[in-house]
N, C-alpha and C positions, 0 to 999 in steps of 0.2 A: 868847747866844753864836751860836746857829745862824743867826739872821736877819742879824746883823752879818757873820758869816763868809760867808754866801751873797751878801750885797751886795758884799763885798770881792772875791769870785770874779767877780761881774758887772763890777766895776770893772776888774779885771785883764783879763778877756775883752775889754772894750771898748777898753782901751788897746792890746791886741794887734791888734785889728781896725782901729784908727784911730790910727796913729802920729802923725798931725798933732795930735791932741788931747794926746798925751803931750808934744809939743814946746810946745804952747800953755800947758800947765800949768807946764812948766819955766820958760818965759819970764814967765808971769804970777804966779808965787809963790803965797803963801797964799790971796789972793782967788780965784785960778783953781782952786786945790785945793778950796776950799769950794764954788765954783760947780759943779765936776765932781761932788763928793759929792752935792749936791742933785739933779743931773741923773741920776746913777746910782740914787739912792733913788727917783726918779720913774720911770725906765725899767725898773729891775730890782727893783721893789718886793719885798722879801723875803717879806712877807705879802701874798699875792695877793688875799685876801679872807677874811671871817669871817662866820659865821652870826649873825643877829640876829632877835629876835622883834618883830613889828610891834605897836606900842603902840595904834594906833587905825586904824579903816578909812581907807584912803587909795587914791589912784589915781596911777599913774605911767605916763605916755605912753599913757593910755587903758586901762590894765589895772588892774582893781579888785584890791586886795590887802586881805583882811579882817584885822581885829584878831586877833592871836594867831598869824598865819601865820609860818612860818619862812622867812626870805629869806637868800640869800648875797650879801652886799655885796661887789662886785668892785672893790677899791681899784685894782688894776692897770689896769682899764679906765678908771676915772676919771682916772688919771694920764696917759693918752694921749688924752684927749678934745680933739679939735681946736677945740672951742668955747672951751676954756680955754687951750690951749697951741698956739701957731703951730708948724708943723712938729713935731708931738709925738713922732715917732720918731727925731728928730735930737738929738744932744747939742749944746747951745748954751750955751757958757760965759758968754754975755752975756744970757741969758734975763731979761726984766724982772721976772718973778715966780718966782724960783728955789725958794722954799719952798712954793709953792702946789701941793702934792701930798698924797696920802693914804698915803704910805709908813708913817706912824706912827699912822694912824687920826685921829680927831678927837673933840673934846668930852670926855665922860666916859670914852670909850674910847681916848683918846690914850695912846700908849706911855709909860710912866713912865721908861723908860731911853732916850728919844729923844736927849737931850743927850749922854749917855755914848756911844751908838752913833755919833752924828755925830763926836764927838771921836776915837773909835777909828778911824773911817774916814779922817778928815783926817790923823791921825798916820801911818797906814799908807800912804796915797797920797803924803804928803810924803816918806816914807822911800823908797818905790819909785821915785818920779820923780827924786829926788836921786841915788840910787845906780845906777840902770840907764838906759842910753841908749835901749834898745829892748826890747820884749817881743814875742815871736812865739808864735803858736799852733802847737803841735806835734801837732795832731790835726785831722781834717776837721770842719768845723762840724756836719755832719749826724750825727757820732758823739757829740755832746754829750748825755749822758743826765741825767735829773733823777730825784730820789727821788719816788716816787708820793705826791702830796699834793694835796688840794683847797685847802689854805691856804698852804703855803710854796712858794717857788721856790728849790730848792736842788740844784745840779748834784752828781752823784755824784763827779765828778772833772773837773779841767781840766788838760790837759797843755800847759804853756807853757815857753818858754825865756827866761831873763832875760839880757840882754847888757850887760856893763859898759861 
């Protein structure tokens, strides 16, 4: 619940900041909604990272990491890697690899509720974009506060106005 709620807050924030995206979604229907959801999951990863134990001695970018070391895998950083995503900080509803992100982890650690979270987000965005013509941010961007966490990105509040 918390991660989906946080991602929805990120979606609303981005729609308020980028009214042209809201219009593109309205014009593009469900495919545009799904593309937007994947972009928000990539850019506003609810789980920023998690701790993992290193299974064998390894080296990353010239740094030796011994077996048994505790590392914090930063999914959010991987999601904006310019080697993977062109213009990684931009929402692109036509991105050729929309699901290539780490918002739900991977492998044995892939989120068991990923399909449910996606559907909840798609349903919410469809309702928001069908019902409201515009969303405006009713607070200064610099006043956006987050709950303190190494793992989650969750704003304490988002003050917006929905325009019919």
